[in-house]
N, C-alpha and C positions, 0 to 999 in steps of 0.2 A: 916353511913346504907344503908345497904343494901335489897332490898322487894321486890319479886318475884313476880310477877304475872301471873296466873295462870284460867284456865278454861276452856271450851268445846270449840270447836270450835263454831265463827260465833255466839258469845252471845257478841257482840261489847269489848274485848278488846283490840287490838289495836286504837276502839273511842277513850276508857278512856283513856287507854297508851300518845295520844294524848291531850287529854284535861287537863291528871292531870302535863303532862312535858311540855306542848307547843310545840311537834317537829310534822312532820309529814309524819309518815310514811303510806306505803299508808293503805289505808281504802276496804278490798273487801265486797262486801255484800256472798261469798260463804267461806266453809272453807279454808286452807290449803294455806292462807295470807302470814302467820308467819312461817317461816318451817328454823329458827335460832333466838336464841337470841338478844330483843338488848337493850341498858342501856340509860336510859338516866336520868338527877337528875328532883327534882319534885319540880315546884314551891311551895310556898311558907312551905319550907320545909327547908333547910338551911341544906348541905350535906348527902343531902338523895337522894339513886339512884332505878331506877325503873327499875326490870327486864323483858324484854316482853319474855314470852315463847312460842311458840309456843301451839295453841287448843291439849287439848286431850278430853277424854272422861274418862277415868281412868288414875291412875299412872304407870301400865305396858302396857310399849312399843309396840306399833303392829308394827312400823313406826323406822323409822329412826329418823323424827325430834322428835314423841313423847319421843324417845331415849331421847332428852335435857332436858327433866320433870325428869325423875325419874337423870342421872348424877349432876343436878342440887340441885338436892332435897337430894343426896346422901355424896355428894363430895363435895359442895359449898358453899363458907360460906356467910348466908345471917341474919338478924335480923328479919324478918316476914316472911308470905306470903298472898298477893292480893287474893280472888277469886271473880274474878265476877263471876256472875248469873245472870240467861238469866229466867227474871222473870216472863214472859209468859210459860218457860217450869220448873216448879221450880222438877219435880219429876226427871229427866230426868239427870239435872244438880247437883241436893245434892248429886248423889251418885259421886264423884269426889268432892265435898265439906268433906262427913264424910270421906275418904280415907284420907283427906288432915287435916280435925279434929283429927283425930287417931294417924297421925305426933306428936301432942302436941308441935305445937311452935307457938308463938303469931300469930295470923291471924285474919285477916280483911274482912266480908264478905259483896260486892259490889253487888247489885238488882237491876240490869239493866235493861232498858227497866221501868221504873215502866207510864211510861206514855200510852205506849200498853199495859201494863195491866188493866192501868182505864179503856180504850178507851174500853177494854172487859168485866169493872164489877168489878173489882178485886180490891182492894190491899194487902201488907201485913204487917201483924202487927210485925213490928221490933223489938220493947218494947218486946213479947213474944221469938222473932227467940232468942233475946240478952240471955234470962234467960233461955231459955230451951237450949241453945251448947253455953254459958259463953264466946263469944265472943264478938268481937266488931264489930254492924252491919249498915250499908243507907242503904236506897235507892235509885238509882236516873234515872236520865234519861242520859247519855254519850254524847249523840247526841244535845243537849239543852244547852250546856256550859258552866250553873249559875257558876257567879263565888260565891256565896256562899257556892253551892257546893262544888266545888275545896278547898277553905277553910276550910269545918269543915271535910274533908277526908284526908286533910295533916295533920289536926288539931288530928281528931282520931289517923291518924297513926304516929304520934309521942305520943302516948297515947298506943299503943294497951298494953293489959291484958297480962301475964303468963300465956298464956292456957293450966290448964291438959286437958290432953289426952280426945281423947271421947273414952269413952266405949259402948260396945254393948256390949249385951247378946246374945252372939254366942253359941250355942250347945254348949255342955260337951264335945264333940270329940275334937271340934275344940278349945275349949279351953287346951283340954291338950297335942294338937299339935301346941299348942301354947307356952304352959311350956315348952316343948322339945327340941322344937329348938331357943330358947332363952337359954337354960341351956349350949344350942351346941354352942350359939355363943359367950358361956364367952369367948372360948380362940382369938379373933378378936376386934380392937381396933375400932371403928363406929361410928359418931358421930352425929346420928339419937339413937330414941328411939331405944331395941332393936325388946323390946315387937312389935314398926311399922314393924320391918326389918320381922318380924316371920310373923305377918301376909298376909305382901309383898308373902314372900316365899309359901303362903298356898296358896293365890289367883294366884299363877301361874305369879309371873312377873321375869319372865327370866331376867331382866334385873338387880333385884340385882349381880345374878354370873357375866355376862357380866362386871360388874362396881366394883364390891367389891373380891377380893382371901379369900374367906370363908377359915378357917381350915379344916371344916367339913362337905365343903358340900359333899358329899358321902353321909354319913351318914343321912344328912338333908334330901337330896332327898330321902334317904328311910321314914324319918319319914311323911314327904310328900306323899308320893304312900298310909302307913299305914293309915294314917287319910282316904285319897279318898278311898280307904277301906274299914274304918267303918263304913264312910257314905255311902256307898249304898248299904252298908251288913243292915248297922239299919237301912234303908228306910228312912233316913231325909230330900235326897232331891237325883236326878237323876245323882247330882258330887258332889264335896267338892265346886267346883266352885258359882255353885249352890245355897247348904244351907250359905256361905256368901251373897251370893247376895240377897236369902227369909229376913233375920235377917236384911238386910241394910232398904232393899226394905219396911217391917214393917216399920220399923223405923220412913221413909223417911213420908210414908204413912200419919201416924201418925201427923209429925211435921206441917205437910201439913194442914191436916184435924183443927189447933189449930190456923198454926198463918195465912192461907188466907181465909181474909173476903170477901164476896162478899158484892156490893156496891152499884150493881145495874143491874137490870136486860136488856140485852143485846146481844137476841139472833142470833141478826141480823147477828151482828160482826163474830161470829164463824160459820157461813157459806160466806162471802163474798171471802176468799181467795181460798174457794174449789170450788166456782161459776166458778170464769176466768181460775183456774187453770185448771178446765174438758175443757175450750179454748183451753188455748195456752202449755201444755201439750197432746192434746190429742195424742195415736199413730197414725194417720193418719196426722190428719192439722197441729201437733205440725213444724215437721221441716220446712215443706213450710211455717206456719207464719213465721217463723224466717226470711227463706231467704228472704220476702214479704221486715219486719221490717228492715232488713240488705241492702236491697237495694234503700228502702227511705231515710237511713242515708248514703248511698253513693253518692246518685243524691246531696243532701243537700252539700255535703261536695265538692263535685269534679261534678258535671253536671251540664246544661246549665239549664235545669229546678225547681227551685225554690234551684240554687244552691248557696247560700251564701259562700260558703267557694269559689266559683270560680269566684265569686264577688269581694270577700276581694283581691282575690290572686293580681286581674287586677289591683287593683289600688296601693296592694303594690308594685306588678313592674313596674311599672309608678316610686313611689314615690325612685324607688331602681336605675332602671335606666335612668332613665332625670333626677334626683334632685342626686342623692348621688352620684353617677359616676359621672356624668357629672360633679358635679364641683371639686367632686377630683380632676379629669383629669385637667380640669382647675388649680389647683392649685398646681397640680404639674407638672406643664408647665411653670408658673408661676415661681415656685422654678426653672424651671430649667432641669428639673427632667425626662427628654424624651428618645427616644433609648427602651436600657435592660430594665430598673430601671421602666422607661412606664408602658413597658408590661409585666414586675413583676409585680407592685401593682394594673394596672389596670387590664387584660386579666387574670391573675395566679389567684393572692388575691381574688378578687372584683369576676370577673367573676364567679371564681369556689363556691366563699361561695354566692355566689348570685347567681344562680343554685342550692343551696337548701334551701338558706331561701324565695322565690318565694313563696313555697309551707311553710310554717309559717302556715297564717291562711288557709287553706285547712284542716292544719294535725290538729289546734284548738280545728276547729268544730271538726270532729270526732272523735277528746279525750272528748271533754264539752260532746257529745251525746253518747259514747259510757261511761261515768258514769254518764251520766241520767241511761241508761240499768239497767247495774249495784248498783244504789241506790235505784235504784223501787223494788230488786229482783227478778228483770226476769233471769239473768245471771245465776242463779241458778239453776231454771227452767230447761235453753237451758241447760246447765247438768244432767240432768234429761234425757229431750228430747232427747238429741243426744247419752248418754247410750244405748239408747235399740236400738238404729242406729248400735252406733261403735264397740258394745260391738260384731254382726256379724263382722268382721275385726282382728279381735285381740286386740282390746283396753279391758280393763274391771277397772271396781270399780273408783279409784281415776287418772288414765290418763285422766279422762275428764276435769281437775281443770288446770294441766299445760296446757294442750291442747291451753284450752281460755287463757290461760295467753297467750301463745309466740305469739298473739295477736299482742300484746304488743310489747314485748321485747321474745327473745331467751333462753337470757342467763338467766333471772329468771324463765322464765319458764322450765327452765334443773332442777333450783336449788328445784323448787316445786315443783322434782318427788319425793324430803325426804319421802315427806307423804304415795308413796306406800309401801308397805311391802313385798308383791314380789319382790326375786333379778330379777329373768328372764322381768317380767314384767316392770319393769325401767325404764332399757338395752334398752328394746325394747320400749318406751318412751322417754328414752331419743335420741337415733339414728333414731327415727320420728319425732320429731317436730318442729325442725329446717326446715321443709319442708314448716309449716305452715307459710304463708309470713304475719310475723313481723314490725312492725311501720317504719323502714329504709329502706325497700323498695320502700313504697311511694308516695318515688317520682320517682321513677325509670317511675315507673307506672302512676303520674302524665305525667311528664314529654312527651313521648311519647303515651299517650292516648290523652292530648291535642295538640298536632302536626301531631298524624299520623289516629282517629280516633276521631278527636273534636263535631261530633255528637253524641256519643255513648260511652263515658268515662268514666260512671258512671257504665255503663252493660262490661264496657273493662276491670274494676279495680275488679267488683264485681266477675268477669270472671278468673281471675286470684287468686284471693283468693279461687274462688271452689280448679278449679285445686291447687294451695296448698294440699287443704283436700282430694282429692282425690288421689292424690301421697301416701299424709301420708296414708290414711285408704290403699290403696293397696301397700304400702313398708309393716303395721304393718302384713295384713292379709298373706303375700310370709316371711317375715323374724317368724311373727309365725308357719307356717305349717313347717320352715325348723329348723331357730335356737334355736328359745323360743316354741317348742311345750309341750304344760302343761305346761303354762305356766295364771295364772289367781286369781282372789282374788273379795274379795264380796266389792259391792260398799256405802257404808255410806256418806248421805252427807247431812248437814244440811238446809232446806229449810226454810228461814226465808220469817215473814210475809210482805206484798208488803207494800210498805214505802211512801211517798213525800221525795223525795233526797231534802236534802239542800242544795241550791244556791252555799254557802260559801262552803260546799263540794265542788261539783263536781265545782266550778272555779278552789280550789285549786288541784283540781288533772289534771283537762285539764292545769293547766299554768302551775305547776310542768313537766308533761313530755314533754311539752312545750319547757319549760327550759334547762330539761339535752338537748331535739334534740340540741337550740341553743348552748350550750355547750361542745357539740361535732362538732359542727359544728367552732366552738373555738377554737378545739384542732387537735381532727383528721382530718379534714376538709384538715382547713385550712395548715393544714402538708402537706400534700398529696397532695393538687393545687396546694402549691410553688415546690415540690420534681417535680409533674409533670412539673409545669409548667418551668422549670427549663431542665430537661432529654429532653423535648422535642423542646428546643430554645438553644440546645448547644450540641455538637459533635467533632469530629476529625479537622475539620474545624475550631474549634473556637465557639463566640459566635451571636446571632441573625443571624442562619443561617436556612434556607430549613428547614420547622418543616420533612421532610423525607427523611433528612442524621445527622435526632439527634439523639441522642444516644437512647432515646427510643422507635425511628422506628425502630433502630435497634437490637434490645434488644427483645421486640414483633415481630415484624413480620418473627421470625425464628418462636415462635408457632403461628401467626395466618395464617396459610396455615391449618392449624386444622380443623379452624371453618370455610374454604371454601362453605361447604355439607350446613353448615348452613344460609349460605348469608353475611354472615356477615365478609368477614373472612381478614378485615384492619392491619392493625398495631393500629389506637386511638380506634374501638371498644375491640379489645382486653387488649390492652396497660389496661383502663376502669375496665373489670374486672375483672383483675391483680390486681389493686387496691381495689378493692371490694373486698376481702379479709381482704384487713386493718378493712376498715365498707362500708356499705352498702349504705351509705348515697354518698360514697364517690364516687363514678359508677358518679351520676350527673353530680358534679363539673368538673368530668377529662374529663367527654363529653361536656362538656361546655369549656373545653382547648382545650381541644383537635384539635376540630368544628370551635374553635375560634368563638362561641353561635354561628354556626347555626348547628347544631346537624341535623335539616332535610334535607340537603344537604350529610350526610351522609348513607342514608338506605333510601330504596325503604317501602312501606307499609309489605310486604309479609316479607321482612329481619327486619325491626320494630318488626313484632309481632315474629316472632324468635326470637331476641335476649330480650326481656322485656321474654319470657314464659323460655328462658333460667337462665338468670338474679334471675327468679321467682325461681329455682327451686337448682341452683350448689352452689357451696361450700358454709360451712358457711363461718362466720369470723373471725377473729379470739379472739374473746374473746367468740361467742359461741364457739372454737376448745380450749380452756385452762378450760373453764368451765366441757366441757364434759369428759377431761381428771381429773380433779380431781374428777367429781362425780362418775364417772367409775372404778377409777384410773386403767386402761385398755390404755395401749398405743397401743393392738390391737385393740379397739374401734374403737380407737382417727383415726386412724391411716384410720381403717373402712365409721368415720361419713365424712372422706375429698375424699374420693375416693369412696366411694355408691353417694352421691349426682350430683358428677360431671355427674357419669357414667348418672344416672338416668335424669341428667337434662338436656345430648346431646342426646340419644332413643326418650324422649322425645318433643326438638325443632324441631329437623330432621322426624319424624313425621307428625308434624305443618309444616314446609315446606315444604313435600309430599303434603300434603291434599290440605293445603288452597291456593297451587301452584297451583291448577287447577284456581282458582280463582279468585284469585289476579295478 
């Protein structure tokens, strides 16, 4: 049994999916989190799978991710549809519901956020909903994770009634058009009801023509044009879409009037969000407030004052070096493993992985605090505030969500650009997102800031993040004025109410990201550390040689002179940057191995600054490059995504070296 999970963006769809499947897909308090289908089995319903589709406001696709919804409804096999509805925004959410119910497949309506609706002084009469729409329905709050709700939903899914397609009283001209298109579809073999397909065609759903090879497509388009002309001529509405929308709106308004019951007067709840939003989304003060909040977060994560992450890292480092590494070394000596094998295990593997893992406490603290911001609903406001500013540089609309996602990881950020309908704008966003500092670069910033800028760690790290944002903006402006002139789309973002984040949810999100970080340390970083140590200790003269005579020194030494103008033209620094193409986390482990745990000996204060500036902007990791190739489908833009960041990184680092060389 397969059930499609559909709903508007940011209605708690992913939360419901996690609740019903006991899985842990990422939950974001802004739209654009789900950009592809996720499938998992339903708890308390053996043999049933739930398919989490991307959020959409209607069945007609306006972007690549929304096209997944249309394709799934048209071509895939399923036994029913579960529609998640935000109880606090019924009129907007029910437009998608009407489209799904017109399909005439077994359906279940899940009215989510009943607690938020109750706080506003309202409840939904579920029995009236069931009676009016002839479907299964339930009112829940998915965030509460009540086991009774879980069982009841599973029971309702097992007993979905055979749903008769919802029929609204559309204008006679529309009904005539529906019948004409229905007749023309008799030549096609389609798994969905042809009347529903006819309505979607009249509504302008181009996904129908994209995903189905209709025999009479040309004549069908002629009928749509004729219906549109007659609607306008008869002054039914200004457009065919408008006429369809007006009929649905009237039906929805009547339904809401009947089923939404006011139980308590709570006027203050209406204005609570608006009062806070007037401050934090203020045109002048919104951005400074955001940067002050981020500075506080970096101070707590990495700084000396209130530096919880820094405090935990100190003790983690002591435990790693003074106990784990020390006693492992003692054990190896006891077993008679010395020389080459001892160096590989202690200096290569433990030294490389340890150089990354010591930053784990700081990263957990950072992820936890960012999850708190997201859980409150603040990050959605940040997207709105930043949109006003970023639009001046060529970014428009839905580019904002992928950019914010890029602070976590560039790969899902690039995939999140599927929500962008305009092709030019999508490629523009894909090419500039890699300049945003992802979490993989944090260890690089952390180690250099602590070694060379100890008193200003939080400011240095925040400055590097701001540098990435600045380069992203200027690159977008440059590309928008040259290659992507004329791109642009409207920005539509669901703004959630402010909520108190659940400790369980934000803790899980922080630990899950930390888990992925550790997993990468056990794969890419482990393998990379071993290879680097071996290459730096093996040469033409054998093993355990002077690293200056190693294979790695010979290879990197050819490239190293390129970086002489930047102040770090030795083979060790060059090798670490090359390894960073595999994964940015490998950079720190490489430095630890190649400088034998004494990174500070390889840099001056100035060269350290230019190094981290270059490392923050240069070539994306191999996973990002592969994702760019997959999402753009272009070798040209993939090559550009490698060369352009290198040129920009080199130019900015050289400029930093020249300017700060006067002072340092």
